[in-house]
C-alpha positions in Angstrom: -41.0 107.4 209.0 -43.2 106.6 206.0 -43.3 103.1 204.5 -40.8 102.5 201.7 -41.9 102.9 198.2 -42.6 99.3 196.9 -41.1 100.4 193.5 -37.7 101.2 195.2 -36.7 97.5 195.2 -36.2 94.9 192.5 -37.8 92.3 194.8 -41.5 92.4 195.7 -41.8 94.0 199.1 -45.3 92.6 199.3 -44.1 89.0 199.0 -43.3 87.8 202.6 -40.1 86.0 201.5 -38.8 88.9 199.5 -39.8 91.3 202.3 -37.7 89.2 204.7 -34.7 89.5 202.4 -35.1 93.2 202.0 -35.5 93.6 205.8 -32.3 91.6 206.4 -30.3 93.6 204.0 -31.6 96.9 205.4 -30.8 95.7 208.9 -27.2 95.1 207.9 -26.8 98.2 205.9 -26.2 100.7 208.7 -23.1 98.7 209.8 -21.8 98.8 206.3 -22.3 102.5 206.0 -20.5 103.1 209.3 -17.6 100.8 208.1 -17.4 102.7 204.8 -17.3 106.1 206.7 -14.6 104.8 209.1 -12.5 103.4 206.3 -12.8 106.7 204.3 -11.9 108.7 207.4 -8.8 106.4 208.0 -7.8 106.4 204.3 -8.2 102.6 204.4 -8.6 101.8 200.7 -8.2 98.1 201.3 -11.2 98.1 203.6 -13.2 100.3 201.3 -12.5 97.9 198.4 -13.6 95.0 200.5 -16.9 96.6 201.5 -17.5 97.7 198.0 -16.9 94.2 196.7 -19.3 92.7 199.3 -22.0 95.2 198.4 -21.4 94.7 194.7 -22.3 91.0 195.2 -24.9 91.1 197.8 -27.0 94.2 197.1 -28.5 93.0 193.8 -29.3 89.6 195.4 -31.3 91.4 198.1 -33.2 93.6 195.6 -30.9 96.7 195.5 -29.2 96.7 192.1 -28.5 100.5 192.2 -26.3 99.9 195.3 -24.6 97.0 193.6 -23.8 99.1 190.6 -22.4 102.0 192.6 -20.4 99.6 194.7 -19.0 97.9 191.6 -17.9 101.2 190.2 -16.3 102.2 193.5 -14.4 98.9 193.7 -13.2 99.2 190.1 -12.0 102.8 190.6 -10.2 101.8 193.8 -8.4 99.0 192.0 -7.2 101.4 189.3 -6.2 104.1 191.7 -2.7 105.4 191.0 -2.1 107.1 194.4 -2.5 110.7 193.2 -4.3 113.1 195.5 -6.9 113.9 192.9 -7.7 110.2 192.4 -8.1 109.7 196.1 -10.4 112.7 196.3 -12.6 111.3 193.6 -12.7 108.0 195.5 -13.9 109.9 198.6 -16.6 111.5 196.5 -17.7 108.1 195.3 -17.8 106.8 198.8 -19.9 109.7 199.9 -22.3 109.0 196.9 -22.6 105.3 197.8 -23.2 106.2 201.5 -25.9 108.7 200.4 -27.5 106.1 198.2 -27.5 103.5 201.0 -28.9 106.0 203.4 -31.7 106.9 201.0 -33.0 103.4 201.5 -32.6 103.6 205.3 -34.2 107.0 205.7 -36.9 107.4 203.1 -38.1 111.0 202.6 -41.4 111.7 204.3 
């Protein structure tokens, strides 16, 4: 795996304290991704909303504003869901997009 692009984070990856925060967040991210995938598979909107809410708040603090923005959008759309099949399919698409975004930080392209 190649080293992450230092411009991919809003914190300074070259600063030891910031690098520690980034490393911590990235260490926790695979579990969040797994939990999102499981919740989507189980049609558990409450769990998806909880995970999105957590990422909305934590991701920007750890230097990942794009994840925070995507999570905020997902959380808002889950809150406004009106139980139609097409709405739920859109939510699943947003979950897939958020998962892909998270994975892009975990598995940088070589």
